[in-house]
C-alpha positions as CSV (number, residue, x, y, z in Angstrom):
1,M,0.0,0.0,0.0
2,A,2.8,2.4,0.9
3,T,4.6,1.5,-2.3
4,R,1.4,2.2,-4.4
5,T,0.9,5.6,-2.6
6,K,4.5,6.5,-3.2
7,T,4.2,5.7,-6.9
8,I,1.1,7.8,-7.3
9,T,2.7,10.7,-5.5
10,E,5.8,10.5,-7.7
11,D,3.6,10.5,-10.9
12,M,1.7,13.6,-9.8
13,P,3.2,16.9,-11.2
14,Q,5.1,18.9,-8.6
15,P,4.5,22.7,-8.2
16,N,7.9,23.6,-9.6
17,Q,8.1,20.9,-12.2
18,K,8.2,22.2,-15.8
19,R,5.6,20.9,-18.2
20,P,7.0,18.9,-21.2
21,F,7.0,20.7,-24.5
22,S,3.8,20.1,-26.5
23,W,3.2,21.0,-30.2
24,Q,-0.5,20.9,-29.5
25,R,-0.2,23.5,-26.7
26,L,2.0,25.6,-28.9
27,F,-0.5,25.5,-31.8
28,L,-3.3,26.4,-29.3
29,Y,-1.4,29.5,-28.0
30,L,-0.6,30.6,-31.6
31,L,-4.3,30.2,-32.5
32,L,-5.4,32.2,-29.5
33,T,-2.9,34.9,-30.2
34,L,-4.1,35.2,-33.8
35,I,-7.7,35.5,-32.6
36,A,-6.7,38.1,-30.1
37,L,-4.9,40.1,-32.7
38,L,-8.0,40.0,-35.0
39,I,-10.0,41.5,-32.2
40,I,-7.5,44.0,-30.8
41,V,-6.0,45.4,-34.0
42,P,-9.3,46.9,-35.4
43,M,-10.0,48.4,-31.9
44,L,-6.5,50.0,-31.8
45,W,-7.0,51.4,-35.3
46,M,-10.4,52.8,-34.4
47,L,-8.9,54.5,-31.3
48,S,-6.0,55.9,-33.3
49,T,-8.2,57.3,-36.1
50,S,-10.4,59.0,-33.5
51,F,-7.4,61.2,-32.5
52,K,-6.3,62.0,-36.1
53,P,-7.2,65.2,-38.0
54,K,-9.1,64.8,-41.3
55,S,-5.9,65.4,-43.3
56,E,-4.4,62.1,-42.0
57,F,-7.4,59.8,-42.8
58,F,-6.3,58.8,-46.3
59,L,-2.5,58.9,-46.2
60,P,-0.8,56.3,-48.4
61,D,1.3,55.1,-45.4
62,I,-0.2,53.6,-42.3
63,Y,0.5,55.5,-39.1
64,W,-0.7,53.9,-35.8
65,I,0.3,56.9,-33.8
66,P,-1.2,60.2,-35.2
67,R,1.3,62.7,-36.4
68,T,-1.0,65.4,-35.1
69,F,-2.8,64.4,-32.0
70,T,-6.2,66.2,-31.7
71,W,-9.4,66.1,-29.6
72,D,-11.4,67.8,-32.3
73,N,-13.3,64.7,-33.3
74,Y,-14.6,64.2,-29.7
75,Q,-15.3,67.9,-29.2
76,K,-17.3,68.1,-32.5
77,L,-19.2,65.0,-31.6
78,L,-20.0,66.0,-28.0
79,N,-20.7,69.7,-28.7
80,N,-22.8,69.4,-31.8
81,P,-26.4,70.3,-30.9
82,S,-27.7,68.4,-33.9
83,L,-26.1,65.2,-32.5
84,P,-27.6,64.4,-29.1
85,I,-24.9,61.9,-28.3
86,G,-25.5,62.1,-24.6
87,R,-29.2,61.3,-25.0
88,W,-28.4,58.4,-27.4
89,F,-25.9,57.1,-24.9
90,F,-28.5,57.2,-22.2
91,N,-31.1,55.6,-24.4
92,S,-28.7,52.7,-25.3
93,L,-27.8,52.2,-21.6
94,M,-31.4,52.2,-20.5
95,V,-32.6,49.8,-23.2
96,S,-29.7,47.4,-22.8
97,S,-29.9,47.4,-19.0
98,V,-33.6,46.7,-18.9
99,T,-33.3,44.1,-21.7
100,T,-30.5,42.3,-19.8
101,L,-32.4,42.3,-16.5
102,L,-35.6,41.0,-18.0
103,I,-33.8,38.3,-20.0
104,L,-31.9,37.1,-16.9
105,I,-35.2,36.8,-15.0
106,V,-37.1,35.0,-17.8
107,D,-34.3,32.7,-19.0
108,S,-33.2,31.7,-15.5
109,L,-36.8,30.7,-14.6
110,A,-37.3,28.9,-17.9
111,G,-33.9,27.2,-17.8
112,Y,-34.6,25.9,-14.3
113,A,-38.0,24.6,-15.3
114,Y,-36.5,22.7,-18.2
115,A,-33.7,21.3,-16.1
116,R,-35.5,20.3,-12.9
117,M,-39.3,20.0,-13.6
118,E,-41.1,17.2,-15.3
119,F,-44.1,18.0,-17.5
120,R,-45.8,16.5,-20.5
121,G,-44.1,17.3,-23.8
122,K,-41.1,18.9,-22.2
123,K,-38.5,17.3,-24.6
124,I,-40.7,18.0,-27.6
125,I,-41.2,21.7,-26.7
126,F,-37.5,22.1,-25.9
127,G,-36.5,20.5,-29.1
128,F,-38.7,22.9,-31.1
129,L,-37.1,25.8,-29.2
130,L,-33.6,24.6,-30.1
131,M,-34.6,24.3,-33.8
132,T,-35.3,28.1,-33.8
133,L,-31.6,28.7,-33.1
134,F,-30.8,27.5,-36.6
135,L,-33.1,30.2,-38.2
136,P,-31.6,33.5,-39.2
137,G,-32.8,36.4,-37.1
138,V,-33.9,38.4,-40.2
139,M,-36.8,36.0,-40.7
140,F,-38.4,37.4,-37.5
141,L,-38.2,41.1,-38.5
142,I,-41.5,41.3,-40.3
143,P,-43.6,39.2,-37.9
144,N,-42.1,41.1,-34.9
145,F,-42.7,44.4,-36.6
146,L,-46.3,43.5,-37.3
147,T,-46.8,42.4,-33.7
148,I,-45.3,45.5,-32.2
149,S,-47.3,47.7,-34.6
150,G,-50.5,45.9,-33.7
151,L,-49.7,46.5,-30.0
152,G,-49.3,50.2,-30.7
153,L,-45.6,50.1,-29.5
154,L,-44.0,51.8,-32.5
155,N,-41.6,54.6,-31.5
156,N,-41.7,53.2,-28.0
157,Y,-38.8,51.7,-26.0
158,A,-41.0,48.8,-25.0
159,G,-41.3,47.8,-28.7
160,V,-37.5,47.6,-28.8
161,I,-37.2,45.5,-25.6
162,L,-40.1,43.0,-25.8
163,P,-39.0,40.9,-28.9
164,G,-35.6,40.3,-27.3
165,L,-37.2,38.5,-24.4
166,A,-38.2,35.6,-26.7
167,G,-34.5,34.6,-27.3
168,V,-33.9,30.8,-27.0
169,F,-30.1,30.9,-26.4
170,G,-30.4,32.2,-22.9
171,V,-32.9,29.4,-22.0
172,F,-30.7,26.8,-23.4
173,F,-27.6,28.2,-21.7
174,M,-29.3,28.4,-18.3
175,R,-30.9,25.0,-18.7
176,Q,-27.5,23.4,-19.3
177,F,-26.0,25.1,-16.3
178,F,-28.8,24.1,-13.9
179,A,-28.7,20.5,-15.2
180,S,-25.0,20.3,-14.3
181,L,-25.7,21.2,-10.6
182,P,-25.9,18.3,-8.2
183,H,-29.3,17.4,-6.8
184,D,-28.2,16.9,-3.2
185,L,-28.6,20.5,-2.0
186,E,-32.0,20.9,-3.6
187,E,-33.2,17.6,-2.1
188,A,-31.9,18.7,1.3
189,A,-33.9,21.9,0.9
190,Y,-37.1,19.9,0.0
191,I,-36.6,17.7,3.1
192,D,-36.4,20.9,5.3
193,G,-39.7,22.0,3.9
194,A,-38.6,24.5,1.2
195,T,-40.9,25.0,-1.8
196,R,-39.9,24.9,-5.4
197,I,-39.6,28.6,-5.8
198,Q,-37.6,28.9,-2.5
199,T,-35.2,26.2,-3.7
200,F,-34.7,28.1,-6.9
201,L,-34.2,31.5,-5.2
202,Y,-32.0,30.4,-2.3
203,I,-30.2,27.4,-3.6
204,A,-30.0,27.2,-7.4
205,L,-29.9,30.9,-8.3
206,P,-26.9,31.8,-6.0
207,L,-24.9,28.9,-7.5
208,A,-25.7,30.2,-11.0
209,K,-23.9,33.6,-10.6
210,P,-21.1,32.6,-13.1
211,A,-23.7,31.6,-15.7
212,L,-25.8,34.7,-15.1
213,A,-22.7,36.9,-15.4
214,T,-21.8,35.3,-18.7
215,L,-25.3,35.6,-20.1
216,S,-25.6,39.2,-18.9
217,I,-22.5,40.2,-20.9
218,I,-23.7,38.4,-24.0
219,T,-27.2,39.9,-23.8
220,F,-26.0,43.4,-23.0
221,L,-23.5,43.4,-25.9
222,A,-26.1,42.1,-28.3
223,S,-28.6,44.8,-27.2
224,W,-26.0,47.6,-27.1
225,N,-24.8,46.9,-30.6
226,D,-28.3,46.3,-32.1
227,F,-28.7,48.5,-35.1
228,L,-31.5,47.3,-37.4
229,W,-34.4,46.7,-34.9
230,P,-34.2,50.1,-33.1
231,L,-33.9,51.8,-36.5
232,L,-37.2,50.2,-37.5
233,I,-39.1,50.9,-34.3
234,L,-37.8,54.3,-33.2
235,K,-38.8,57.2,-35.4
236,D,-38.0,60.3,-33.4
237,R,-34.3,61.3,-33.8
238,I,-34.0,62.1,-30.1
239,M,-35.2,58.6,-29.1
240,L,-32.5,56.7,-31.2
241,T,-29.9,54.5,-29.6
242,L,-26.2,54.9,-30.3
243,P,-25.8,52.5,-33.3
244,P,-28.5,54.1,-35.5
245,G,-27.7,57.5,-34.1
246,L,-24.1,57.4,-35.1
247,R,-25.2,56.2,-38.6
248,T,-26.4,59.7,-39.3
249,L,-22.8,60.8,-39.4
250,Q,-22.4,58.9,-42.7
251,G,-24.3,60.8,-45.5
252,A,-24.8,60.1,-49.2
253,Y,-21.8,62.2,-50.2
254,T,-19.7,62.8,-47.1
255,S,-18.8,60.8,-44.1
256,E,-17.4,62.1,-40.8
257,Y,-14.9,59.2,-40.2
258,G,-13.2,60.9,-37.3
259,Q,-16.4,61.5,-35.4
260,M,-17.6,58.0,-36.3
261,M,-14.5,56.5,-34.8
262,A,-14.8,58.7,-31.7
263,G,-18.4,57.6,-31.3
264,A,-17.4,54.0,-31.7
265,A,-14.8,54.4,-29.0
266,I,-17.3,56.0,-26.7
267,T,-19.7,53.1,-27.5
268,A,-17.1,50.5,-26.5
269,I,-16.6,51.9,-23.0
270,P,-19.6,50.5,-21.2
271,V,-19.1,47.0,-22.6
272,L,-15.4,47.0,-21.5
273,I,-16.3,48.2,-18.0
274,L,-19.0,45.5,-17.7
275,Y,-16.5,42.8,-18.8
276,V,-13.9,43.9,-16.3
277,L,-16.4,43.8,-13.5
278,L,-17.8,40.4,-14.4
279,Q,-14.6,38.8,-15.7
280,R,-14.1,36.6,-12.5
281,Y,-17.6,35.1,-12.9
282,I,-17.1,34.4,-16.6
283,V,-13.9,32.5,-15.8
284,E,-15.8,30.5,-13.2
285,S,-18.6,29.8,-15.7
286,V,-16.1,28.4,-18.2
287,Q,-14.4,26.3,-15.5
288,T,-17.6,24.8,-14.2
289,S,-19.1,24.2,-17.7
290,G,-17.6,20.7,-17.8
291,L,-19.2,19.5,-14.6
292,K,-21.7,16.6,-14.9
293,E,-24.4,15.5,-12.6
């Protein structure tokens, strides 16, 4: 027994022991580096262009650092009375926040029901829901528009928010996470007299913080960057969100590229802040995604 224990201990990697070279790990690091560059390089170019004067936009040579550093693009964007950038920013923040909050509530309840409750036709209904994930979102534009118009919600923020609550990805995501949780804690709560909703609120939901954080970032980012649907629903210029609002900087004959890049940089700030705040929970969600019942 002592010999077997010693053998197992010797086979385990020690804290200071170097990992053997692996071509597979090297290829993985190179692939991740390439993906990171594909994401970071356009953002750096956007930020660099936002600080350039108009005379440097179309130079034959590429300059990552502006020759003439200027704040004019931000000043023109923020001080232009015909461009209510502050109101558009607030509109986007309000719509994205409310959409994210409602989706977290609806999808967590639906995901828990599909993971833990038994009812007739559950697998068939869930299968049909998953089939809608393979349909392009453009297919739902006309039906959703007719529904919102029939409800009298055109040019209303409720008309922008409500169709997003029917997303299936969040239900599937939360269902998979709840299904990976062990039943022991919930069964103990039932023995102590807890109801189904109490078990969900005080047992399952606190354990789902990593999944909720990941879903919140995905949902907030999708709502924050949504361009077509707010453009169809909102008619008043003052009610626009940032993506369709910034589109007005590009006209038929001229385009304010510097101000567009400045607006895009401002648009990226809330998403980056949200990601930094929830990064720890996202990592926990990835680490626990492989757990099985």
